[in-house]
Structure formats: structure tokens, C-alpha cells
VOMINU-72326 format. One record per atom (N, C-alpha, C): x, y, z. Coordinates in steps of 0.001 Angstrom, whole numbers, plus 500000, padded with zeros to 6 digits. Atoms other than C-alpha are relative to their C-alpha. Layout:
N
XYZ/...
This chain:
240
500388499296501225/066240713907519308/499293499027499055/500748500846500925/063551712404517091/500202500506498568/499701499656501382/064355712324513378/498759499840499136/501104500035500960/061732713155510738/500575500319498627/499543499795501373/062347712917507000/498876500624499174/501026499400500858/060584714813504228/500494500055498561/499738499704501407/060397715227500482/498865500867499490/501018499096500522/058533717832498481/499708499697498536/500333500091501410/056785717972495139/499160501194499604/500798498908500551/055401720784493000/499424499542498675/500715500355501225/052764719826490379/500706498928499164/501381499690500346/051435718629488123/498960499237500818/500945500766499190/049864716000490356/500734499497501237/499274500361498778/051026715750493953/499647498613500499/500399501338499565/049266712398494284/500536498905499074/499297500997500797/051311710679491556/501281499654500756/498985500276498984/053622708918493958/501331499525499436/498775500639500476/056158707156491759/501106501005499689/498965499045500369/057956710376490768/500254501026501094/499728499076498893/058144711989494211/501484500173500251/498566499881499758/061883711342494254/500660500966499018/499452499077500990/062329713704491290/499567501417500344/500316498630499652/062541717339492339/499826500835498737/500251499141501143/061186719968490028/501079501063499857/499044498903500036/063705722664490978/501400499537500399/498628500341499585/067517722515491268/500188500256501490/499776499897498557/068835722137494803/500457501389500406/499512498672499637/070508725566494688/498956501094499769/501112499045500138/067150727230493883/498920499746501046/501036500387499045/064830725319496188/500332500483501406/499837499556498620/064337726829499651/499404498960500938/500451501007499052/064146724167502330/499194500655501122/500644499476498791/061822724576505323/501050500458501001/499023499444499068/063596726722507883/499372500171501378/500489499820498638/063321727057511647/499289501343500120/500838498809499950/060703729599512588/500631501138500781/499291498943499281/062964731489514995/501195500438499156/498949499493500873/065258733711512950/500577501286500572/499373498765499556/067432736809513251/498995501150500081/500990498921499992/064360738946512567/499284500111501346/500637499964498680/063067738032516048/500882500663501055/499085499447499012/066147739396517803/499659501464500290/500268498623499611/065645742597519746/498608500218500541/501362499871499484/061952742036520472/499919499443501425/500178500470498627/060859741648524082/499432498593500035/500639501309499969/058740738610523192/500990498867499743/499020501041500321/061845736752521959/500684499445501251/499431500485498742/062928736398525596/499005499155500795/501057500688499265/059644734772526638/500138498482499863/499887501469500087/059973731030527522/498813499352499307/501185500578500649/056391730345526373/500087500153498484/499832499765501438/057129731892522962/501060499061499427/498941500897500458/060349729903522651/499516498560499942/500521501361499980/058532726709523587/499114499742498792/500885500166501166/055924727278520852/500817499798498727/499197500049501224/058660727734518244/501039498881500008/498905500960499831/060912724917519513/500078498991498859/500038501023501058/059826722321516938/499143500483498830/500821499353501024/058383724701514337/500868500455498837/499308499597501222/059469725288510737/499057500814499119/500766499173500940/058338727632507943/500224499485498587/499939500359501420/057532726594504360/499760501270499189/500069498760500773/058049729334501772/499600499758498548/500316500045501427/056862730109498248/501283499803499206/498779500400500694/059318728638495738/500312500816498749/499742499159501177/058960731117492848/499051501198500063/500849498818500020/057491734571492178/498644499668499376/501337500336500472/053737734270491782/499061501182500225/501040498985499896/051047736847491076/498694499454499457/501303500438500511/047338736137490722/498897500892500547/501157499197499603/043937737785491009/498724499230499687/501304500618500237/040446736401491428/499044501062499478/500969499105500632/038015738162489067/498602499528500386/501292500444499477/034677737997490873/498878500092498977/501033499877501020/032651739111487864/500019498807499053/499864501120500936/034006736432485553/500228498678500717/499825501191499177/034576733976488438/501161499127499499/498813500718500461/038052733038487280/501243500653500578/498726499530499474/041706733448488286/500914500386498847/499005499536500967/044222735477486287/501363499996500684/498672500107499382/047938734897486898/501086500462499038/498828499706500830/051422735718485637/500585498739499397/499518501284500501/051791732046484684/499407499697498631/500603500519501222/051294730410481329/498853499068500372/501134500874499713/048132728330481043/500469498612500429/499502501341499672/050156725115481154/500517499942501442/499471499983498637/051949726108484388/498883500261501002/501169499789499128/048704727425485901/499307498670500283/500670501288499832/047123724019485303/500821499050500868/499145500866499195/050113722343486942/500037500427501465/499757499498498641/050218724568490032/498724500286500794/501242499676499300/046632725583490870/499062498798499984/500985501066499887/044168723000492126/498676500636500433/501311499431499730/040532724124491972/498978498874499992/501015501051499901/037971721631493242/498703500479499358/501269499589500607/034516721599491617/499190500964500862/500776499140499098/033094723358494698/500817501165500557/499086498988499459/035853725972495072/499349501362500170/500697498715499873/033345728849494760/498665499874500731/501305500228499362/030485727392496814/499810500777501301/500103499308498710/031270729238500070/500259501500499819/499865498540500048/031830732896500955/501240500438499245/498743499637500644/035449733001499781/500457498874499070/499428501057500843/037191731156496930/500966499141500810/499099500932499318/039013728058498195/500941499402498967/498978500323500998/042259727347496378/501077499131500644/498854500772499531/045071724836496699/501111500095498981/498829500080500860/048577725111495304/500489498564499984/499455501350500106/050051721866494027/501469500006500432/498691499960499355/052971722168496382/499841499261501324/500257500868498843/053154719399498956/501285499379500522/498910500721499352/055479717706501410/499445498702500579/500285501230499259/055430714134502630/501042499868501110/499140500187498829/056842713566506120/499864498560500485/500059501347499432/057747710194507595/501092499851501055/499062500218498906/059616708818510574/499951498549500449/499972501318499379/060670705596512250/499620500074501474/500358499802498599/059777707083515629/498508499756500207/501405500154499647/056495706489517446/499486501305500608/500665498852499394/053989709110518590/500562501318499462/499554498750500625/054919711852516113/498835500575499198/501090499291500670/052305714355514976/500558501210499260/499686498754500695/052492717169512458/498762500882500044/501091499025499975/050393720309512696/500336501116499021/499827498927500971/049973722803509851/499241501233500487/500546498774499431/049350726417510905/500257501152499029/499823498854500870/048814729577508892/501084500939500501/498959499032499646/051625732139508819/499430501414499848/500555498648500092/050846735821509490/500345500726498701/499649499350501264/052709736897506339/499026499603498887/500980500453500997/050368734777504208/498637500632500260/501303499410499662/047322736094506078/499945501463499577/499966498589500411/048406739698505396/499788500151498499/500217499982501444/048318738832501699/498570499597499623/501370500423500266/044742737575502061/499840498505499870/500046501456500080/045565733849502246/499737499441501399/500393500579498710/043702732245505151/500205498488499907/499566501385500196/045490728893505359/499085499031500746/500811501053499384/043443725747506079/500920499150500881/499107500749499109/045072724169509180/499596498530500108/500312501414499772/045215720509510138/501099499326500785/498999500780499263/047010717876512174/499692498513499858/500170501452500032/047581714116511990/501315499350500414/498786500688499546/050088711505513258/500766499371498836/499216500540501109/052793710890510664/500642498666500356/499426501288499604/054009707919512685/499110498825499607/500909501095500384/050917705911511640/499227500295498719/500794499639501185/049459707784508644/500894500776499032/499116499401500993/051231708750505416/499169500665498916/500716499247501022/049801711480503232/500724501326499773/499339498714500238/051037714700501586/499362501112500836/500471498767499376/050752717999503448/500009501065498908/500102499029501075/049488720433500834/499896501417500522/500166498609499617/048816724158500854/498683500511499433/501314499506500394/045160725141500725/499627501208500832/500350498774499292/043621728463501692/498690500575499465/501108499158500428/040574730681501576/500594501339499557/499501498726500508/041282733755499443/499073501121500479/500829498977499363/040037736751501452/499904501283499197/500037498787500826/040725739390498791/499601499622498582/500442500236501371/039058739582495399/500176501284499195/499888498877500945/039476741800492353/501191500905500310/498740499296499823/042971742847493370/501132498983499968/498904500930500225/046335741322492596/500674499599501306/499207500538498900/048063739115495138/501378499660499449/498630500250500461/051844739092494723/500759499271501099/499279500830499032/053839736333496461/501420499784499475/498621500188500463/057588736740495899/500590498687500523/499266501179499533/059876733735496172/500552500277501391/499513499852498638/060775733197499817/498954500480500984/501070499551499101/057459734474501217/499527498835500869/500527501083499154/056373732400504250/498556499673499645/501360500444500304/053281730332503452/499313499440501240/500597500574498799/052703728318506616/501095499447500913/499172500712499035/054241726861509749/499619498522499988/500374501329499549/054433723196510547/500759499700501288/499438500366498702/055030721902514059/500028498490500115/499893501421499676/056223718453515083/499867499856501509/500222500151498566/055113717164518459/499688498548500335/500415501287499450/054530714120520612/498963500262501079/501038499815498988/051473713712522791/500440499488501366/499621500664498750/053209711570525427/501351500429500556/498675499633499514/056626713180525739/500372501395499515/499467498700500384/058481716474525541/501232499752499139/498939500432500906/060589715764522478/500557501157499183/499385499126500992/063001717645520279/500067499251498676/500025500612501321/062860717009516541/501036500642499088/499190499478501101/065168717393513575/499395499479498705/500537500432501290/064216717181509896/501139499875498991/498999500235501039/066154715934506886/499295499689498692/500564500284501315/065295716021503204/500591498713499446/499555501311500462/065463712583501619/499013499496498954/500908500625500957/064053710695498635/499080499018500709/500941500918499372/060950708728499527/500427498553499775/499725501431500164/061787705067500199/498798499295499372/501077500734500673/059768702492498298/498895499593500963/501029500431499060/058010701311501436/499094501163500402/500820498836499680/056811704861502211/499087500341498830/500845499787501181/055571705317498630/498856499006499998/501029501041499971/053707702013498953/498963500282501079/500917499719498894/052214702966502311/499124501215499694/500768498803500340/051183706410501093/498934499697498948/500977500363501031/049504704918498042/498820499247500607/501072500745499343/047530702513500229/499061500940500761/500820499085499204/046361705294502558/499184500939499118/500725499112500903/045411707595499676/498908499263499243/501017500784500709/043600704855497772/498816499696500910/501079500287499059/041628703985500883/499060501194500135/500831498802499892/040425707594501136/499077500146498801/500827499910501197/039106707344497576/498915498927499974/500955501108500054/037434703956497907/499005500032501154/500881499994498825/036000704486501387/500154501351500694/499924498645499471/035326708099502304/499724500023501509/500310499624498612/035394709453505853/500216498892501038/499682500998498966/036858706431507662/501449500135500475/498568499885499706/040459707643507835/500259500175501484/499679499678498617/040283709015511361/499753498818500924/500227501208499198/038792705838512801/501173499037499871/498857500888500220/041631703857511230/501249500560500673/498864499363499336/044187706369512503/499965499723501501/500121500247498562/042861705959516048/500356498561500353/499651501399499760/043176702176515796/501514499801499902/498553500120500149/046757702497514564/500730500635501180/499393499359498833/047566704893517392/499917499105501228/500157500906498866/046202702410519883/501013498867499920/499009501056500177/048388699646518446/501406500522500254/498688499394499788/051367701991518463/500270500168501481/499847499797498564/050778702809522123/500237498676500714/499828501314499380/050459699151523043/501386499435499728/498694500553500353/053677698286521235/501144500719500694/498949499236499326/055618700966523137/500325499439501382/499796500432498626/055173699344526532/500387498520500057/499569501412499953/057179696108527136/499238499176501027/500729500726498970/054963695212530130/498499500020499753/501424499900500324/051666695671528329/499285498670500192/500628501316499868/051046691908528474/499475499756501416/500405500247498617/050624692143532268/498545500370500243/501417499623499770/047236693858531980/499106499691498807/500848500432501104/046051692438528681/499151498822500419/500880501125499674/043085690102528998/499825499101498802/
């Protein structure tokens, strides 16, 4: 069983790293990520399928943490919500180019950082059908948390305009899967305050993305190569 740790943060700035250990919501209000297979799957024929079970084996669901309603007004090109202006500014992240494509692109300032002491551990973010039914087309992604430390946020294309989107607390937002490329592993997750070394590492990786754009993946590949070399005790036999 490979252990993965996580911590979450909700606004105002998910990239301010020093206060990641301070949770915004009380522990008895916050909904932790939950395994994707639940009682609601019981009774369906597909729940007996080994392929379906395999897909869900190392998969969790992240949910909305409070009741949220919003609407994109296409005429005025702005978002109206049930939040105060101050909370809207803390929770909604709108890049300068958020209206440049066909659909508005929005990010909630709700992020998780995952880390592990294990090698060869990847995380994959996948849209959830419940979010898609609401008109939220989640932006997917994947990267190796064993060599790269960065927050996993929640960004989406908004497919509905000029009508209210209501997201009650507990609504599934997205799946995340943990996997290894070289082995068939089982994973467990545990919520924990970010250690100082992880905060330091995350700051370095994030700062690098700001100072030198579009080189992250090349660096990730180099780190993966070093990680792979360090896994094999007999690697020296074929090194030149």
C-alpha cells in the first residue's frame, strides 16, 4: 500500500504557501475526498464488472464545500453569484483571457496539494459526470507527484450561459486517480499539514514556472529519469 498525503486550501490565494496548514473551514464541516465507489453504485450490473472496479480502485471524489450559485451574463460579460463581493474575489479566479475562447473559462480557488515519499506516483484529475450535467466541463490533467509539487486546482469551461448554476455543498466536482506506471499499486490517502520541506519544494517549483515558462515538463522528465535510476540497486552494472 502506497501512502499519499494531502492538504487543501480555499482562497484567497492558493499559491500563498506559508498558510496552507491553516484550514478555512472547521473539520466537522469540511468534506474530505471520498472513494469513488459508494453505496449508490450497489444494485447496478456495471458494479460487478472487474474493469469498472479496476478503474475505481485508486479513485477519489472531491466535492463542493459550500452552497454556491452563479450565472454568467453574456450581455454584460460578467458573473453574478450568491456571494458577497469580498468572498467572490476570494473564491473565483478569472484570468485576463477567460473570455477569449468559445466558453468562459473559470477557476475556483479551491486546491489540494498531494505529496508522497514513494516513487513513481502520478495523479490524474478527471471531470465528474455530476459537474458536467451542471455545465462544468472540467479541465483534466496529470503529473507525477513523486517528483513535482504543485496544487491541483479546479478549473472548467462553463458550457451554460445566462442561466443560474446551483452547486449545493457535497456536489461532486471531479475525480482524482493515483497510479504508478511501473507497478500495479494500491494507494491510501491521509490529510496532513504540509511539512516545511514540501512547502519549500512547492515554492521552488511554482517560482520556476513564473520565471521560466514552459520548461516544467522537460524538468519533470529529467526527475523521473533520476527517480527510475535510483530505484534499481544494480543500475551501476550498465551505466557507462
